[in-house]
C-alpha positions in Angstrom: 33.9 -27.1 38.6 33.8 -23.3 38.9 34.1 -22.9 35.2 31.2 -25.3 34.7 29.0 -23.4 37.1 29.8 -20.1 35.4 29.0 -21.5 32.0 25.7 -22.9 33.3 24.8 -19.7 35.1 25.7 -17.5 32.2 23.8 -19.8 29.8 20.8 -19.8 32.0 20.8 -16.0 32.2 21.1 -15.7 28.4 18.1 -18.1 27.9 16.0 -16.2 30.5 16.9 -12.9 29.0 16.0 -14.1 25.5 12.7 -15.5 26.6 11.8 -12.2 28.3 12.9 -10.2 25.3 11.0 -12.3 22.8 7.9 -12.1 25.0 8.1 -8.4 25.0 8.4 -8.0 21.3 5.0 -7.7 19.5 4.4 -10.2 16.7 3.3 -7.6 14.2 5.9 -5.7 12.3 4.2 -2.3 12.8 2.5 -0.9 15.9 -1.2 -1.0 16.0 -3.0 2.4 15.6 -4.8 4.0 18.5 -8.3 2.5 19.0 -9.9 5.8 18.1 -8.0 5.8 14.8 -8.9 2.2 14.0 -12.6 3.1 14.7 -12.3 6.1 12.4 -10.9 3.9 9.7 -13.8 1.5 10.1 -16.3 4.3 9.8 -14.5 5.5 6.6 -14.7 2.0 5.2 -18.4 1.7 5.9 -19.0 5.0 4.1 -16.9 4.1 1.1 -18.6 0.7 0.8 -21.9 2.5 0.5 -20.6 4.4 -2.5 -20.2 1.1 -4.5 -22.9 0.2 -7.1 -22.9 -3.4 -8.5 -19.4 -3.9 -7.2 -17.8 -0.8 -8.7 -17.1 2.8 -7.9 -18.1 5.4 -10.5 -15.8 7.9 -12.1 -16.4 11.7 -12.1 -18.5 11.4 -15.3 -20.3 8.2 -14.6 -19.5 4.6 -15.7 -17.1 2.3 -13.9 -13.8 3.7 -12.7 -11.6 0.6 -12.4 -8.6 2.4 -10.9 -10.8 3.9 -8.1 -12.6 0.6 -7.6 -9.2 -1.1 -7.0 -8.3 1.7 -4.6 -11.6 1.0 -2.8 -10.8 -2.7 -2.5 -7.4 -2.0 -1.1 -8.7 0.6 1.4 -11.5 -1.7 2.7 -9.1 -4.6 3.0 -6.8 -2.5 5.2 -9.6 -2.5 7.8 -11.1 -5.9 7.0 -14.5 -4.4 6.8 -17.4 -4.6 4.3 -16.5 -8.1 3.1 -19.4 -8.6 0.7 -18.6 -5.4 -1.1 -14.9 -6.2 -1.3 -15.6 -9.7 -2.7 -18.1 -8.3 -5.2 -15.7 -5.6 -6.3 -12.8 -8.1 -6.6 -15.0 -10.2 -8.8 -15.9 -7.3 -11.0 -12.2 -6.2 -11.4 -11.3 -9.8 -12.3 -14.0 -9.8 -15.0 -12.7 -6.5 -16.4 -8.9 -6.8 -16.4 -8.5 -5.5 -20.0 -11.0 -2.7 -19.3 -8.4 -1.4 -16.9 -4.9 -2.3 -18.3 -5.6 -1.7 -22.0 -7.5 0.5 -24.4 -9.5 -2.4 -25.9 -12.8 -0.8 -24.8 -11.8 2.3 -26.9 -11.0 0.3 -30.0 -7.3 0.7 -29.6 -5.9 -2.9 -29.5 -2.4 -4.1 -28.7 -1.7 -1.7 -25.8 -1.0 -3.0 -22.3 -0.5 -0.5 -19.5 2.4 -1.6 -17.3 1.4 0.4 -14.2 -2.2 -0.8 -14.4 -1.0 -4.4 -14.8 1.3 -4.1 -11.8 -1.5 -2.6 -9.7 -3.8 -5.5 -10.7 -1.1 -8.0 -9.7 -0.9 -6.2 -6.3 -4.6 -6.1 -5.6 -5.0 -9.8 -6.7 -2.3 -10.8 -4.2 -3.6 -8.6 -1.5 -7.2 -9.8 -2.1 -6.3 -13.4 -1.6 -7.0 -14.3 -5.2 -4.7 -16.2 -7.5 -2.5 -13.7 -9.3 -1.6 -16.3 -11.9 -5.2 -16.8 -12.8 -7.1 -13.6 -12.2 -10.0 -13.3 -14.6 -8.2 -15.8 -16.7 -4.9 -13.7 -16.8 -1.5 -14.6 -15.3 -0.8 -11.2 -14.0 2.6 -12.1 -12.6 3.8 -13.4 -16.0 2.4 -10.3 -17.8 4.0 -8.0 -15.3 7.4 -9.8 -15.6 7.1 -9.5 -19.4 6.8 -5.8 -19.1 10.0 -5.3 -17.0 12.7 -3.8 -19.1 15.7 -6.1 -19.7 19.4 -5.7 -19.8 19.3 -4.1 -23.3 17.4 -1.1 -21.8 20.6 0.2 -20.2 19.9 2.5 -17.2 16.2 1.7 -17.6 16.7 -1.9 -16.8 14.2 -3.2 -14.3 11.6 -0.5 -15.1 8.0 -1.5 -15.5 6.9 -0.4 -19.0 3.8 -0.3 -21.1 3.4 -2.3 -24.3 2.6 0.6 -26.6 1.3 1.0 -30.2 1.3 3.8 -32.8 -2.1 4.8 -31.6 -1.6 4.5 -27.8 1.0 7.2 -27.3 4.3 6.8 -25.4 4.9 4.9 -22.2 4.4 7.1 -19.1 5.1 4.7 -16.3 6.2 6.4 -13.0 7.3 5.7 -9.5 3.8 4.7 -8.4 3.8 2.0 -11.1 7.3 0.8 -10.2 6.3 0.6 -6.5 3.2 -1.5 -7.4 5.4 -3.8 -9.6 7.8 -4.3 -6.6 4.9 -4.9 -4.2 3.0 -7.2 -6.5 6.1 -9.3 -7.5 7.3 -9.5 -3.9 3.9 -10.8 -2.8 3.5 -13.3 -5.6 6.9 -15.0 -5.9 10.5 -14.2 -6.5 11.3 -10.5 -6.8 13.8 -9.6 -9.5 16.6 -7.4 -8.0 16.6 -5.2 -11.2 13.1 -3.9 -10.3 14.3 -2.9 -6.8 17.4 -1.3 -8.2 15.4 0.8 -10.7 13.2 2.0 -7.9 16.1 2.9 -5.7 17.5 5.0 -8.6 14.4 7.2 -8.4 15.6 8.4 -4.9 17.6 11.5 -4.7 20.5 12.0 -2.2 18.1 14.0 0.1 16.0 10.8 0.6 12.9 11.7 -1.3 11.7 10.1 -4.6 10.7 11.8 -7.9 7.4 10.9 -9.5 8.6 10.6 -13.1 11.9 9.2 -14.3 11.4 10.9 -17.7 12.4 14.4 -18.7 11.9 16.5 -21.8 15.1 15.0 -23.1 14.2 11.4 -22.3 14.6 9.2 -19.2 17.4 10.2 -16.9 19.6 7.5 -15.3 18.8 8.5 -11.8 17.1 11.1 -9.6 20.4 12.8 -8.8 21.2 13.1 -12.5 18.0 15.0 -13.3 18.6 18.7 -12.8 16.0 20.2 -10.4 14.2 16.9 -9.8 11.0 17.5 -7.9 10.7 15.2 -4.9 7.2 14.0 -4.1 5.6 13.0 -0.8 3.1 10.5 -2.3 5.7 8.8 -4.5 8.2 8.6 -1.6 5.5 7.0 0.6 4.7 4.4 -2.1 8.4 3.7 -2.6 9.2 3.4 1.1 6.5 0.7 1.4 7.5 -1.1 -1.7 11.1 -1.2 -0.5 10.2 -2.4 2.9 8.4 -5.3 1.2 11.4 -5.9 -0.9 13.7 -5.9 2.1 11.6 -8.7 3.6 12.6 -10.8 0.6 16.3 -10.0 1.1 16.6 -7.6 -1.8 19.9 -5.7 -1.7 19.8 -2.0 -0.9 16.1 -1.9 -0.1 16.2 -1.5 3.6 18.7 1.4 3.6 16.7 3.2 0.8 13.5 2.8 2.8 15.0 4.2 5.9 16.3 7.3 4.1 12.9 7.7 2.4 11.2 7.6 5.8 13.7 10.2 7.2 12.8 12.5 4.3 9.1 12.1 4.9 9.5 13.0 8.6 11.1 16.3 7.5 8.1 17.1 5.2 5.5 16.7 7.9 3.6 19.9 8.9 3.3 21.0 12.5 -0.3 19.7 12.6 0.7 16.3 11.3 -0.5 16.7 7.8 1.4 16.4 4.5 1.1 18.0 1.1 2.1 16.6 -2.3 3.9 18.3 -5.2 2.8 20.5 -8.0 -1.0 21.1 -7.9 -1.3 19.0 -4.7 1.4 21.0 -2.7 -1.1 22.2 0.0 -1.9 20.0 2.9 -4.4 17.3 1.9 -5.7 14.0 3.1 -4.5 11.9 0.2 -0.8 12.8 0.8 -1.3 12.6 4.6 -2.9 9.1 4.3 -0.1 7.7 2.2 2.7 9.3 4.2 1.1 8.2 7.5 0.8 4.7 6.3 4.5 4.7 5.2 5.7 6.1 8.5 3.8 3.4 10.4 5.3 0.8 8.1 8.8 2.2 8.8 8.3 2.2 12.6 7.9 6.0 12.9 5.0 5.6 15.3 4.9 9.1 16.7 4.8 10.8 13.3 2.2 8.2 12.0 0.0 9.0 15.0 0.3 12.7 14.2 -0.8 12.1 10.6 -3.7 10.1 11.8 -4.8 13.0 14.1 -4.7 15.3 11.1 -6.9 12.9 9.2 -9.6 12.5 11.9 -9.8 16.3 11.9 -11.1 16.0 8.3 -13.6 13.2 8.9 -17.3 13.8 9.0 -19.2 12.5 12.0 -22.8 12.6 13.0 -21.8 15.3 15.6 -19.7 17.6 13.4 -21.2 16.8 9.9 -23.9 19.5 9.8 -25.6 19.3 6.4 -23.4 16.3 5.6 -24.1 14.3 8.7 -25.7 11.6 6.7 -22.2 11.0 5.1 -20.6 10.4 8.5 -17.3 8.5 8.0 -16.2 10.3 4.7 -12.9 12.1 4.8 -12.5 15.5 3.1 -9.6 16.2 0.8 -8.7 19.4 2.7 -10.2 21.8 5.3 -12.0 23.8 2.6 -13.9 20.8 1.4 -14.8 19.8 4.9 -16.2 23.3 5.7 -18.1 23.4 2.5 -19.7 20.0 3.1 -20.7 20.9 6.7 -22.4 24.0 5.3 -24.1 22.6 2.2 -23.6 18.8 2.2 -21.6 16.8 -0.3 -22.8 17.8 -3.7 -23.0 15.4 -6.7 -20.1 17.4 -8.3 -17.9 16.9 -5.2 -18.7 13.3 -4.4 -16.0 11.9 -6.7 -13.4 13.9 -4.8 -14.7 12.6 -1.4 -14.5 9.0 -2.7 -10.9 9.4 -3.8 -9.9 11.2 -0.7 -11.5 8.7 1.7 -10.0 5.7 0.0 -6.5 6.9 0.3 -6.8 8.8 3.6 -8.1 5.8 5.6 -4.9 4.0 4.9 -3.2 6.5 7.3 -5.8 5.6 9.9 -5.6 1.8 9.6 -1.8 2.0 9.4 -1.5 -1.5 7.8 1.5 -1.3 5.3 0.8 -2.0 1.7 3.1 -5.0 1.9 1.0 -6.5 4.7 -2.6 -5.8 3.6 -4.4 -9.1 3.4 -1.7 -10.8 5.5 -1.8 -9.1 8.9 -4.9 -8.9 11.2 -6.7 -5.6 10.5 -6.7 -3.1 13.3 -9.7 -3.2 15.7 -11.4 -0.3 17.4 -10.9 -2.0 20.8 -7.5 -2.6 22.4 -6.1 -6.1 22.2 -3.5 -7.7 24.6 0.1 -6.9 23.6 1.7 -9.5 21.4 -1.5 -11.2 20.2 -1.3 -10.2 16.6 -1.7 -13.5 14.8 -2.2 -12.2 11.3 -4.8 -13.6 8.9 -5.5 -12.4 5.5 -8.6 -10.4 4.7 -10.8 -11.2 1.7 -9.2 -8.4 -0.3 -7.3 -5.0 -0.1 -3.3 1.8 -3.1 -3.7 3.9 -3.7 -5.5 6.6 -5.0 -6.4 4.6 -2.0 -3.3 2.8 -2.4 -2.6 5.4 -4.7 -3.2 6.3 -8.1 -1.1 9.7 -8.3 -3.3 12.3 -10.2 -2.1 15.3 -12.0 -5.2 17.1 -11.1 -5.5 20.0 -8.6 -7.5 20.0 -5.4 -10.6 18.8 -7.3 -8.9 15.6 -8.0 -7.1 14.6 -4.9 -5.0 11.6 -5.6 -1.9 11.2 -7.7 -2.7 8.8 -10.9 -0.9 5.5 -11.1 -0.2 6.2 -14.7 0.0 9.5 -16.4 -3.1 10.6 -18.3 -2.5 9.6 -22.0 -3.6 11.6 -25.0 -6.1 8.8 -25.8 -9.0 8.1 -23.4 -8.0 6.7 -20.1 -8.6 3.0 -19.6 -9.6 3.6 -16.0 -13.0 4.9 -17.0 -15.6 3.0 -19.1 -16.5 4.0 -22.6 -19.1 6.7 -22.9 -22.6 5.4 -22.5 -21.6 2.1 -20.9 -23.9 1.3 -18.0 -22.8 -0.6 -14.9 -23.5 -4.3 -15.3 -26.7 -5.5 -13.7 -25.1 -8.7 -12.4 -22.0 -9.1 -10.3 -19.5 -11.8 -11.3 -18.5 -14.2 -8.5 -15.4 -13.2 -6.6 -12.3 -15.2 -7.1 -11.9 -18.2 -4.8 -10.2 -17.1 -1.6 -7.7 -19.3 0.2 -9.2 -21.7 2.8 -6.5 -21.1 5.3 -5.0 -17.9 6.5 -1.5 -16.8 5.6 0.1 -15.7 8.8 2.6 -12.9 9.1 3.6 -13.5 12.7 7.2 -12.7 13.5 8.3 -16.1 14.8 12.1 -15.4 14.7 12.2 -14.7 18.4 10.5 -18.0 19.3 12.8 -19.9 17.0 15.8 -18.3 18.6 14.4 -19.2 22.1 13.9 -22.8 20.9 17.5 -23.0 19.6 18.9 -21.6 22.7 17.0 -23.9 24.9 18.1 -26.9 22.8 21.7 -25.7 22.8 21.5 -24.9 26.5 20.3 -28.4 27.3 23.0 -30.0 25.2 25.7 -27.9 27.0 24.3 -28.7 30.4 24.2 -32.4 29.5 27.9 -32.3 28.5 28.8 -30.4 31.7 26.9 -32.8 33.8 28.7 -35.8 32.3 32.0 -34.1 32.7 31.3 -33.4 36.3 30.4 -37.1 37.0 33.6 -38.1 35.2 35.6 -35.8 37.5 
């Protein structure tokens, strides 16, 4: 009898403790940003949406910049704002797939850019479109066809480009690989080889290199490349891709993501900002936005909040904007750009930099991980009760806003998803091509939301209650028998 009571009492305590614990755990995987940061992200979204013309963002020399347009979709989707602009932009990108992932518009046929294709796969998935029929292309199948196979040796699992004699060599990098992992994880089964290749780009220190290739050819791993340069932007992308891979059960992804987040914490400046590598070494909003987003995804809430604080310090408002007050919401690349705009406004020459900086920086304010954009409920400027995050997808979602790393200096703030080839870049439109006067319809979005709620706790409670009831029933029968 005493044993039965102890079992029942202990079981009851376990069930009650589990119920309390489950109720105390927020449903969303990452903590929500501060209301002020969510409001700042919304303001940035509104400004960025106003920079679109006929569903596209222009490049620095005019014409459609498809990479930047995709970054804009991802950035706006992170906040859930400007739905008409997002849908129009998604329709335009779907109608111009080959303008972005090939050189067809330049008369160079047969080339398919692996990184651009992977980024298209990601944005289609994050936008709620069908990645197997996006503008008539099965982006998942094309991406899988560009993954290096077993015959590639230590390059197995790498996203590659389908090159020609006229296109130049493949220059896929860690941004491209991260988009491949993110896109494949969100659209179906994720090949372990793609995760393994991404993990090999991580050095023992925890950071990731941008390029797997050296002057002597591709090196097997980051540690085997003498003097490998570790890059904040690439690490932020890789951490988020690996967290998405870990959710699918990929081997080694969780530990690599944790070590990458640890390295990012060590790179953060005292004011919360981050710098990149090479020409982007100085503190800038692109690197800070990506790193802040990755830290939030990895549960480093304090460091993510510090990064967001650094970003709001570079955001124009009606009160601080001076000559640029009409551009309230835009985020400067760095302090010098901010000061210049306050004094003289945003010039036509500088506007491209502001578009790229804002698109990527607002990700660090919204703090929705790349793996969750379009799945989780976007942050709202007003506080919501704890534990009420019942995620729903947004109409569409980087990275130059979800990056595109660029090899340019401060004038070109974001890293480029693919290295700039010797031939004209497919991310811009051919010289003299005007933006279309009509906007294609956006891809059909799903009728029902895809939830991302963490229901494991509730399942555990249900199982314990069922199991507890069964045990108590057995004990009750045994007691009557005695």
